[in-house]
C-alpha positions in Angstrom: 27.1 -9.6 -35.5 28.3 -6.4 -37.2 30.7 -4.2 -36.0 29.8 -0.9 -34.8 31.5 2.3 -36.7 34.7 3.5 -35.1 34.0 6.8 -33.2 36.0 10.1 -34.4 35.8 13.9 -33.6 34.1 15.3 -36.3 31.3 12.2 -36.4 31.2 12.1 -32.4 28.1 14.7 -32.3 26.4 14.4 -35.5 22.8 15.7 -35.2 19.8 13.9 -36.7 17.1 16.1 -38.7 19.3 19.2 -37.3 18.2 18.1 -33.4 20.3 16.2 -30.7 18.4 14.1 -27.8 20.1 15.0 -24.6 19.0 12.7 -21.5 16.0 15.3 -20.7 15.0 17.2 -23.7 15.5 17.6 -27.3 18.1 20.5 -28.2 19.5 22.4 -31.2 23.0 21.5 -32.1 25.1 24.0 -29.6 26.9 23.2 -26.4 26.0 19.6 -26.4 27.8 18.9 -29.8 31.0 20.8 -28.7 31.0 19.0 -25.2 30.9 15.1 -27.3 33.4 16.7 -29.5 36.0 17.6 -26.7 34.7 13.9 -25.3 36.3 12.3 -28.6 39.3 14.4 -28.6 40.6 13.8 -25.6 39.5 10.0 -25.7 41.7 10.0 -29.1 44.7 11.8 -27.5 44.8 9.0 -24.4 43.5 11.5 -21.7 41.2 9.8 -20.1 40.7 7.4 -17.0 39.5 4.2 -17.5 35.5 4.0 -18.3 35.4 7.4 -18.7 33.2 8.8 -21.4 31.7 5.6 -21.6 35.2 3.8 -22.8 36.2 0.2 -22.1 36.2 -0.3 -18.6 38.7 -2.7 -15.9 36.0 -3.0 -13.4 36.5 -6.6 -12.0 32.4 -7.9 -11.4 31.7 -11.2 -10.7 31.4 -14.1 -13.5 28.2 -15.3 -14.4 28.1 -19.2 -13.9 28.3 -22.2 -14.1 25.9 -21.3 -17.3 23.3 -24.0 -18.3 23.4 -26.0 -21.4 19.8 -24.8 -22.1 21.0 -20.6 -21.3 21.8 -18.0 -23.5 23.4 -15.0 -22.1 24.1 -11.3 -23.7 26.5 -9.5 -21.5 28.0 -6.1 -21.6 31.4 -7.6 -20.9 32.4 -11.4 -22.5 35.8 -12.5 -22.6 37.8 -15.9 -21.7 36.7 -15.9 -18.0 33.2 -15.6 -18.6 30.2 -12.8 -18.7 30.1 -10.0 -16.4 28.8 -6.8 -16.1 24.7 -6.1 -17.0 23.0 -9.2 -18.7 20.1 -10.8 -19.9 19.7 -14.6 -19.3 17.1 -16.6 -21.7 16.6 -19.5 -19.2 14.1 -21.6 -17.6 13.0 -20.6 -14.1 15.6 -20.7 -11.4 16.5 -18.6 -8.6 20.2 -19.2 -7.8 22.2 -22.4 -8.7 21.2 -24.8 -11.3 18.8 -27.2 -9.2 16.5 -24.1 -8.1 13.1 -23.3 -9.2 11.0 -25.2 -11.5 13.5 -25.1 -14.3 15.9 -26.6 -12.2 13.7 -29.3 -11.2 13.0 -30.2 -14.8 9.6 -28.5 -14.9 8.4 -28.6 -18.6 7.0 -25.2 -19.7 8.8 -23.2 -17.2 10.6 -20.4 -19.7 12.1 -17.3 -17.6 13.9 -14.0 -18.7 16.4 -12.9 -16.0 17.4 -9.1 -16.6 20.0 -8.3 -14.2 22.4 -5.0 -13.6 24.9 -5.3 -10.5 25.7 -8.7 -9.5 26.3 -9.2 -5.8 26.1 -5.4 -5.0 24.6 -5.2 -1.8 26.2 -7.8 -0.5 28.9 -7.7 2.6 31.3 -9.3 0.7 34.5 -8.6 -2.1 32.3 -8.9 -5.6 34.9 -9.2 -8.2 36.1 -11.6 -10.9 37.3 -14.2 -8.6 33.8 -14.7 -7.4 31.7 -16.9 -9.9 27.9 -16.4 -9.2 24.7 -17.1 -10.9 21.3 -15.4 -10.1 21.4 -13.9 -6.4 17.8 -12.3 -6.0 18.5 -10.6 -2.7 21.8 -9.3 -3.5 21.9 -8.5 -6.9 21.6 -4.6 -7.2 18.4 -4.1 -10.0 16.7 -7.2 -11.4 13.3 -8.1 -13.9 12.5 -11.3 -13.8 10.1 -13.0 -16.3 8.8 -16.6 -15.5 6.4 -18.8 -17.0 5.7 -20.6 -13.9 7.6 -20.3 -10.6 7.1 -18.8 -7.2 8.5 -15.6 -6.9 7.5 -14.9 -3.2 9.8 -17.2 -2.3 12.5 -16.4 -4.8 12.6 -12.4 -3.6 11.9 -13.2 0.6 9.2 -11.4 0.4 7.8 -11.2 4.4 4.4 -13.4 4.3 4.7 -15.7 7.0 2.5 -14.6 9.9 0.8 -11.5 7.9 -2.7 -11.1 7.9 -4.8 -11.2 4.6 -1.3 -12.1 2.5 -2.5 -15.7 1.8 -2.6 -15.6 -2.5 0.5 -17.6 -3.1 2.3 -17.4 -6.1 3.7 -20.8 -6.0 3.5 -22.1 -10.0 2.0 -19.1 -11.7 3.8 -17.1 -14.0 5.3 -13.5 -12.6 6.9 -10.5 -13.4 8.9 -9.1 -11.0 10.8 -5.9 -10.7 13.1 -5.1 -7.9 15.9 -2.4 -6.9 16.2 0.4 -4.5 14.1 2.7 -6.3 11.3 1.5 -8.4 9.4 3.5 -11.0 6.7 3.4 -13.4 5.6 6.1 -15.3 2.7 6.5 -17.6 2.4 9.8 -19.7 -1.2 10.0 -19.5 -2.4 6.9 -17.1 -0.9 4.4 -14.8 -2.9 1.4 -14.2 -3.0 -1.7 -11.9 -5.3 -4.1 -12.6 -5.8 -7.7 -11.3 -8.0 -10.4 -12.7 -8.6 -12.1 -16.0 -8.9 -10.3 -19.6 -12.4 -9.5 -21.2 -11.6 -11.6 -24.3 -13.4 -14.4 -26.1 -13.2 -17.7 -24.7 -11.7 -18.4 -21.4 -8.4 -17.6 -19.8 -7.0 -19.3 -16.6 -3.8 -19.2 -14.6 -0.8 -21.1 -15.5 -1.8 -23.8 -13.0 -4.9 -24.3 -14.9 -7.1 -22.2 -11.8 -10.1 -20.9 -13.4 -12.0 -19.6 -10.5 -9.6 -16.5 -8.6 -10.4 -14.0 -6.5 -8.3 -11.0 -7.7 -6.6 -8.9 -5.5 -4.4 -6.0 -5.1 -1.5 -5.6 -2.1 0.4 -2.6 -1.4 2.9 -3.0 1.6 6.2 -2.5 2.5 8.5 -5.0 4.8 7.4 -3.4 8.2 3.7 -4.1 7.8 2.2 -6.9 10.1 -0.3 -7.6 7.4 -2.9 -5.8 5.2 -6.3 -4.0 6.0 -8.5 -3.4 2.9 -8.6 -0.2 1.4 -11.1 2.3 1.7 -13.7 3.3 -0.9 -13.6 6.7 -1.8 -17.3 7.0 -2.9 -19.1 4.8 -0.5 -16.8 6.5 2.4 -18.4 10.0 1.3 -21.9 8.4 1.2 -21.7 7.0 4.5 -20.8 9.6 6.1 -23.4 11.9 4.1 -25.7 9.2 6.0 -23.8 9.9 9.1 -24.5 13.7 8.7 -28.4 13.4 8.0 -28.9 10.7 10.9 -27.3 13.6 13.0 -29.5 16.1 11.8 -32.5 14.0 12.5 -31.2 13.0 16.2 -31.0 17.1 16.4 -34.1 17.6 15.5 -35.8 15.1 17.9 -33.9 16.7 20.8 -35.3 20.0 20.1 -39.0 18.6 19.7 -38.6 17.2 23.0 -36.8 20.1 24.6 -40.0 22.2 23.1 -42.2 19.7 24.5 -40.6 20.0 27.8 -41.1 23.6 27.9 -44.6 23.5 27.3 -45.0 21.1 30.0 -43.3 23.7 32.1 -45.1 26.4 31.0 -48.7 24.2 31.5 -47.2 22.9 35.4 -46.6 26.8 36.4 -49.9 28.3 35.2 -51.8 25.0 37.0 -54.3 25.7 39.6 -57.0 23.9 40.7 -59.4 23.5 43.6 -58.2 21.0 46.6 -61.4 19.0 47.6 -60.9 19.0 51.5 -62.6 15.4 52.5 -60.8 12.9 54.8 -56.7 13.6 54.5 -57.5 16.2 51.8 -56.2 14.5 48.7 -56.5 16.8 45.3 -57.9 15.5 42.4 -56.0 15.4 39.2 -56.0 18.7 36.9 -58.5 18.1 34.6 -56.7 20.6 32.3 -53.3 18.7 32.5 -54.7 15.5 31.8 -56.2 16.9 29.0 -53.0 18.4 27.6 -51.4 15.4 28.2 -53.5 12.9 26.6 -53.5 13.7 23.1 -49.6 13.5 22.9 -49.9 9.6 23.9 -50.4 8.6 20.5 -47.9 11.0 19.1 -45.3 9.2 21.7 -46.1 5.8 20.6 -45.4 7.2 16.8 -42.3 8.7 17.6 -40.5 5.5 19.9 -41.4 3.4 17.2 -40.0 5.7 14.6 -36.9 6.0 16.9 -36.4 1.8 17.5 -36.5 1.7 13.7 -33.7 4.7 12.8 -32.0 2.6 15.4 -32.3 -0.7 13.2 -31.3 0.9 10.0 -28.3 2.8 11.7 -27.2 -1.3 12.5 -28.0 -2.1 9.2 -25.8 0.8 7.7 -22.6 -0.2 9.6 -22.8 -3.7 9.0 -22.9 -3.1 5.1 -20.0 -0.7 6.1 -18.2 -3.2 6.9 -18.8 -5.4 4.1 -22.0 -7.5 5.6 -24.5 -6.8 2.7 -27.8 -7.8 4.4 -30.1 -6.0 2.2 -30.1 -4.8 -1.2 -28.6 -1.5 -2.2 -26.4 -1.6 1.0 -22.7 -0.2 0.3 -19.4 -1.1 1.9 -16.6 1.7 2.7 -13.8 -1.1 2.0 -13.2 -2.3 -0.8 -13.0 -6.7 -1.3 -9.9 -6.4 -3.7 -7.5 -4.1 -2.9 -5.4 -4.3 0.8 -3.0 -1.6 2.2 0.2 -2.6 4.5 -1.0 -1.3 7.8 
């Protein structure tokens, strides 16, 4: 491997095409260049502490090992003690000692890449060069793990037992897993989270050769007791619009009833008829009132039938909104592929 050129104060901050790339923006030479030159001068004068200005450090970190015969390790520091600091390990599927995972069991086609920054950082014990450690998916600070086949849910200790709607296993499946205190995905234009097989010629299947799958996306935390289907915005909007229309229809029907009652009260208030005093003096029914009521009977029957149909349609809509489609064109307000922690 070629040696990197040694830094000096004159070349410490040489611009590229007249610009420097700062941590947040591209800037013209100026204060940034002067700071780099001052840093290099202090380094050459021996006025810096160990590790300051990204110089060599004496930080004591755990040694990665034992190293498997099949493994290739790239580490920030390597000496007679072994590999230290951030590392990339080209290995076979494992999540700790050399007997773990599919690779540790000798399963073929179980390639893996383990990228780690911070070995045993979050543990409650001393973590220095007196300790030798392989991968620890719980206490290492930050990790990206890529495996051809494995069981990342188990490796990372995801809380799945006893949680509803969290039943899809990762066992014997390929995976890319990322873990840190803060994990950030940035897309300058778009971030896509997609679950499913590719739209490509031929057929695609999982690592365990399964071809018939039901893709799903789960978003939850360690405090979630399970997951619930995500609400579909457009379908919810349609359901709310339908509910609003039904409410307006009910209000119109109530107003119609009130109008009919008002007419009835007026008719009763203005009603008079001759009492025929025969025997006990029983009054005969009002011919005028009967004449007013009789034409309303067919309309009453029609309204009752419409109300019953509306109740049936409302129940159908309720079932459709819960994902039980019993009629063509029914919509569900919840997703059957995206689930959110409750």
